[in-house]
N, C-alpha and C positions, 0 to 999 in steps of 0.2 A: 391496565384497565380492562377487565373481562366484559365480553359481550352482554352477560347476564347481570353484570353489576350497573349497568347503565339505565337510567330511571326515563323510560318512554310515556309520554301522556295517554291518559286513559280515553276511549273513544266513548264513553257513556257519561251520563250524568246522575249521580245518587237522588235517592228520592226526596232527601231534606233539601235539594240544590235550587235557590232561588235567582231567577235570570235578574240581570241588573235592570232592567225594565219593571220588575215587579213592584206593583203598587198593592199595599195591603187593602186598599177598598176595593179592588177587583174583586176579590173573594170574601165578600161579607159573610160573616157565619153568625147569625142570629139565631139565637138560644144556644149558644155555645157557653159554658162557665166557665169560670177563671182556669179550671184545671183542663180546660180543651175537651171536656165531655160534652155530649149534647144533651139537652133537657129530655126528659120522658117523654114529653109532647111531639117535640121535633124529631126524635128516635123513632116514634111510630108514624109520623108522617113519611119518614123516609123509608121505612118499610112498606108502608101503602103504596108510594111510588114506585117501588122497586119490585111489588108483587104485580102492580100493573104495568109495567114495563115488560115483565117476563111474560105475563099473559098475552099480551099485545104479540110478542115475538112467536109463542106457541101458536096463537091465532092465525098469524102469517104462514108458518110451517105447516098447519094444517090445509090452508088454502092453495098452497103449493102443491102439497099432496094431492088434495082434490081435484088439481086442474093439470098441472105440469106431470105430476107424478102418473096420473092416471092415463094421460094422452100417451106418455113414455112406455109404461106398461101395455098398452093397446097397441103401440107401434111394434113391438118386440114380443107379440102373441105367439106368431109362426115360429120363431126362434126357441121360445120356452117349450112349444111342442116338441122341437128337436132334442131340445136339453132332456126333456122327460123321457124319451126315448134312448138317448144315449149321451148321458151326463158323463163329461170332463172338462177339465179347468181350461182346456184350450180352447173348447166350445165357446165356454163363456168369454173368454179373451175374446176370440173371433168374433161374437156377438156384439160385444162392446165396441171392438175396432170397426165393423163395418156398419155399425148403425150409429154414426156418431152424435147426431141430435139426440136421439132416446135415450142415450148414454149420458150426454150433457143435462138433460131434465133429471135423471136419476140422481146423478150426483150433484146437483144443485139440492135436491130434497132431503139425500143422505147426510150431505155437508151440514146443512142447516140444523137437522135434528142432531146430528151427532154433537154440533156445537153448542146447543141448546140444552143437552142432557150434559156436558161437560161443565158448561156455566151454573147449572142449578145445583149440580154435585158439590163444585167448588163453593158455590154461596152455603150450602150446607155444613159442609166441612169446616171451612175458615171463614166465613163471614165475607162482608163486602170489603174489597181492596179500597185503598187510600183514595186513589184516583175516581173509582166507582162512587163513593161516597161523596168526594167533592163536585162530582158531576150531579149526582142528586142533590147536593146542597144549593149549588148552583139554580137549578130546576127548579127546587123548592123557595128560592128566593125569588125568582121571577112570577113564580104562581103568586106568592103574598104580594108582590109589588103590583100585579096588574089587578088582584082582588077577585072581585066575584064575577068580572067578565071572561076571566079565565076559564076554559073548558075543564080543566082539571080541578078549578077550586073545590066543586063539591066533592070530589073524590077526596081529596085531603080533609075536609071539613065536615063528611057526612055524620060525626057523632055530634057534631053542633048544630046540625040543623033540625 
């Protein structure tokens, strides 16, 4: 028997894997039809929830840029003046290496912005993934269960008010 003929177990779980302790009631899917498709109203509510979530992330990114980002840029103002006179990639590397706190602040701001741009473009091109849709359905079920006292109730039912 060759080494390549041996079957080794995979270290990953497929998307349709259900764990032993899976309870169907854990993921109540109100508004899901017999074909597994969401109703039009439920789908609209999920889109509203997703848009609200992404708007919140963009607000957080803007707040980070207006606080940490501006403070980091202000701390690097002398280095930027030197870069204006003698621009080299080594100077940029040295600027970031010797000013670690401002570099970290700019890294956080750039990182969140790039991640949001990636998430938005992925959503536009491919739609919501199964896990994102499941999280939104769970959140929507919690909102529906709590009723009008939930802070996001008006967001979901704004056309009914």
